[in-house]
N, C-alpha and C positions, 0 to 999 in steps of 0.2 A: 417354439419360442414365445409366441403370443400367450399361450396358456401359462407359461412360467412367469411372464411379465405381469399378467393379470393376477396371478397368485400372490406375487410379491406386493402388488398394489393393494390387494385386499388385506394382507397382513399389516401393511403400514396404516391402513385406514382403521384397523381395529385397535391400534395402540392408543392408550389414554395419554393425557398430557404429561404424565410423569414416567412413562415407559419408553424404552428405546431398544434398538438392536445393537448389541455390543460388537466389538471387533472380531469376535469369534462367530458372529451370526446368530447368537443366542438372545432371546428376549430377556430384558432385565428391567430394573426399576431404580430410580435415583435414590430411593430410600435404602437400597441395599448397596450403597457405594462403598461401605466398609466391610462387606461380607465377601467371603471366598476370595481372598487376595493372597494366594500362595507366594507370589513373587515378593510382595512386601514382607510377608511373614518370614520368608527365607532370608531376606536381606537383614531384617532386624535380628533374627536369630544368630546369624553369622557375626553381626556387629557386637552383640552381647557376649558371645563366646570368643570374641577377638580372633575370629577366623578370617582369612582373606576373602574378599567378595569375588564372585564370578565375574568374568569380563563383561557379560551381557546383563548383569543384574540391574545396574542403574538404568540402562535403556529400557528394560522390560518394566521396571517400576514406573518410569516416566510415561511409557505407553499406556499402562493401566490407569494411572492418575489422569492423564489427558483424556482418556476414553470415558472415564466415569464422572468427570466434572461437567455437568449438564444443567440446563435450566428448563423448567416446564414449558411446553409449547402446545397450543391448542390443536394444531394440525400436524399430523405425522409423528407425534411423540416428542419426547424431550430432545432439545438441540444441544449439540456439543459446543463447549466454550473453549476458545483458543487460550492456552495458558499465558501467552505473552501479553494478553490484554490486561491481566490482573495486576501485575506489579505497579504500573503507573497509578491505578486507582487507589492503591494503598500508600505507596511511598510519597507521592506528591503532597497530599494533605498532612501527613505525619511530619515530613521535613519542613514544610512551610510553618506549621504551628510550632515546631521545635525552634525554628529560626527566629520566631517572634518573641521568644522568652528573654533573650539577651542579645546585645549588640555583637558580642564575640561569636555566639552561636550562629547568628545570622551571617557573619562573614565566612565562617567555616562551611555552613550548609550551602550558601550561594556560590561558594568557590568549588566545593566538591561535587555538587549536582551536575553542572555542565561537564566536569571531568568524567563522571560515571557514565553519562549519556554518550560522550565521545568514545569512551573505552568500549561500551557495548556496541556502538556503531561499527567500529573497526573489527570487533570480534565477529559480528554477524556478516560484515562485508567480506571478510577474508574467507568465510565458508560459503559465500554466495547463496545464502539461504534467505527465504522470505520470512518476515516476522511482522506481527501486528503491534509490536511494542511501541514503535515511534508514532504510528497512526493513532493508537490509543492515547499516548502521551499528548499528542497535539490536540485531539478533540477534547480530552478531559481537561487540559490546561485552559482551553478557551471557555468551556462551559463552567469550570470551577471558578475561574476568575470572574466570570459574569455573575455567578451565584454569590460570591463574596462581595462583589460590588453592590448587588441588590440588598444583601443581608447586613453588611457592615457600613457601607458608605451612605446609602440612601437614608437610613434613619437619622443620620447626623444633621440632615436638613440643608446641606450645602449644595445639593444637586436637585435641580427642578425637573419638571416633567419633560420639557423639550430636550434637555440634555440626556435624560434617560432614554427617550425615544430614539435619539441619534445613535446611542450605543447599541440599543436593541436591534435597530435596523442594520447596523454595521455587522453585528454577529450573524443575523439572518442572511445577509448578502455573502458573507464569508463562507458560511456552510453551503449556501446554494451554489456558489462558484466551485466549492470543493466537490460537490456531487457531480458537476459537469466535468471536472478534471478526472474523476474516477472512472469515466467511461473509457471506451476503446481508444487507445493512443494512436491507432493507425497501424494495425497489424498487417504485415505483408501477406497477401493472399496468393495462391498458386496462379500462374499464368493460364488464362483460359485456352490459349493455343496449345498448351502442354497437357491439356486434359482431354481425354477421349473415352468413349464407351467401350467396354469389353463385354463379351458374351461368354458365359460359362455354361457348359452343357453338363447336366447331371444325368447319369445313367439311371435306369429304373431300379428301384429298390428290390432286394432279393425276394421279399415277401409281398411284393406288389405286382399285379398283372398290368402291363401297359394298356391292355384293351379297356381296362376300367376307366382310363383317362382319355378314351378316344384315340388310343395308340399315339399319344403325344408325349414328348419329353418335357420335363420342367426346365425352364430357362430363367436365369437370374441375370438381369442387366444392371450393372453398377457403373458409377462414375468414378474412375480412379485416376491417380496421378501417374504420368509416364516417367517413372523414376528408374526402375530396373535395379540391378545390383549396385552396390556402392562403388565398385571399381568402374563399372560402365558409366555411372553418373559422373565420376571424377574425370573420365576421359572425354565424355561429351561436353562437359561444362568447363573444361580447362581454359583458363584465361577469363572466365566470367565470374561475376560476383555471386558465387553459389554458396548457399549455406548448407553444410552437410547435416546439420541438426534438424532444421525445419524443412529441408528438401525443397527449397524455393530459390528462385533467382532474385536477388535483392536489387532494387533500383538504386541509382546513385544516392548517396547520403543516408541510406537505410543501414541499420546495424542490428546485431543480434544481442539481446539482453540475456545474460547467463542466469540471472535471478528469476525472471519471468519465463524464460525458455522459449521466447518467440522473437521474430524479427519485426522491427518497428520502422515505419517510414520516417525519415528525417529524425532519427533517434537523438535526443538531446542528452538525457541521462535517466537513470532509475532513481526516483525520489523515494527514500524510505519513509518520509513523513506522510505520504499519501499511499504508500505501498503499491505503487504503480509506476509504469514508465511514462516519461514525458516525451511525446512525439508530435508528429505533424497534426494529428487530429485534436489534441488537447493542450497544446503549448499555450495558446492564447488564454484559455480558461485557467491555466496554471498561474500565469502572470496576474490574471484578474484576482485570483484567490490571495496571492501575496499582497496585492495592492489594497484590497478591502481589509485584510487582516492588519496591515501596518497602519492604515488610517484609523481603524477602530481601536487598536492597541495604544497608539500615541494619544488619541483623544481621551481614552479611559485613564491612562497614566496621569495626564494633566489634571483631570477632575479629581482623582484620588489625592494627588499632592496638594492641590488647592484646598482640599478638605482637611487633611491631617497636618499640613504645614502652612497655614494661612498667612503667617508672618514672613515667609520666605518666597523668593522668586522661584518660578518653576524650574529654571535651569540649574539652580543651586540647591533646591530642596532635597534632591537625591543624595547629595554629598554632605549637607549640613541641615539637620532638622532637630533642634534641641527639644528635649522633653517628649520625643515621639515614643520612647519605650516606657514612659511612666504609666501608660494605660495599655492593656493587652490588645484591645480592639484597634487602636491606632497603630500599634507595633505590627499587628498582622496585616493591616492595609499597607503600611510602609514596606513590609517584606514582600508582599505580592506586587507592589509597584516595582521593586527592584528585580524580582523574578521576571515580570513582564518586560522590563527594559532589556534584560539580558537576551530574552527570546527575540525581542524586536530588533536589536542590533544584529543578531545573527541572520534573521530573515531579510533585513535591510541590505546586508552585504550580498545575500543571494539574489535579491531583486536587482541590485546595481549590476552585478555580473551578468545577469540575464539580459538586461537592457543594453549593455555594451555589446554582448554577443549578437543580439538581434541587429544592432546598428551596423555591425561588421559582417552580418550574414554568416555567422559561424556557430555551430552547436558546441556544447560543452565537450561532447565526445570528440569532435574534430579538433577542438583546441587542445585537448589533452594529448591526442595522438601527434599533433603537429609539434607541440612542445617536447614530447619525448623523442621525436625524430629530428628536432631542431630544424624544421622547415617553415617556421612562422616567425613573424616579427612581434615581439612582446614589449610591453612598457608597464611602468608602475608595478613592478614586482609580479608580473604575470596577470594583472587585473585586466589589461587590454591585450587581446591576442588577435592578430590579423593574419589569416592564412593566405589571403589574396587570391583565393580560388573562385568563390561564389559572390564576392562583394561587387555590387554594381552601383554603389553610391548610397548615401543615407536614405533618401526618399524611396528609391527603388527597393532597397532592402526591407524597409518597413512596409511598403506596399505588398511585397511578396509575402511577408510574415502575416499580415492581416487577412490575406485571401487564401493562404495555403490550406487551411482547415476545410474549406469548401470543396477542395479538389479530391478529398478522400472518399472513395466509394466503399460503402458498407458491405461486409461479406454476406453472401446469401448461401443457405445450406444446399448441398448437392442433392440432386434428385435420385431417388432409388425406385427403379421400375421393375416390377416382377410380372412376367407374362409367360405365355406358352408359345412354342414354335413347333409347327407341325412338320412331319417328315416330308 
């Protein structure tokens, strides 16, 4: 096994920055991305001949395309690029520049864009699949808005250095908080009491004389989980909060995420915008990310509106800004302000719901289950949900929330011991 691992490692080290090992285990080059594509040739040939496509044709073509789209990398060869990252990088600039051409185009684009994003969300959420589309859209929206702010608004001379510094620091703090949120949300680890060592005896090989090894048998000691067969597990853990997928006993308030495929302590929800679960370990940094983003976005929108609509009040400039479409630069800034306002309103609603849930010591998952089972008190069209199970008062709830992340123990890898046992 070690020789095989070393062989694979040496092969990876010999790859240049533009080479990679494809899905068939063969060495390839990114310059040959359009060569030897039988699946695509067959699909195009059937399309031109008006013949029906094979049931697996589209999936095979998608697998080939996703495997061959790579970027050069200095270590280990070319790296694979997730296809879901690409659409936001193309569609967002194109749609924003298109919306800046005319007022009616702006109305159509800014109305259709949120609808398309929601449709894609429900499409992927129904399949319970992971996608980097929303994370790519969130990161690119933040960086692209900052880029247009520096390129289009700063040259107008209406924003001074301290104001630019505040916006820059806000962007950096938002990205820093996002990095913290992307860490382990608090994955449930197997109970140490349910883990024990097992000893496996291996008989001497046929072509090997035991006397060459001092008449000793090879023994491998591994750390395994005491799970057994699924039927036995179900009987032993009947009445317990047992996860048949992760094969662990979940503590109270923990839940299984079908998208990530893991059980998370105090699971709140799976956030597609960070492509990660929000749980006990990263819930605080998640709220911090929303807070920094909203402050930065609101302040940036105010600066943009003061620059392109200096004669109007900030509160009314979004609705009435005469002459803003006379110049393409001001129209683009105005369109971006509208786009940022739509995103800000959506994330503000999310932050308000999160703050209310923390105040009542209820997670979004618990609130959704309680509303479905009609066991909770709700108000303001479901904005406030009180299950009455874990709430201990406003101060105690927030005190528990602010300290719960420190109570998560980080996982440690299991030890693997290989030794000999004499007769």
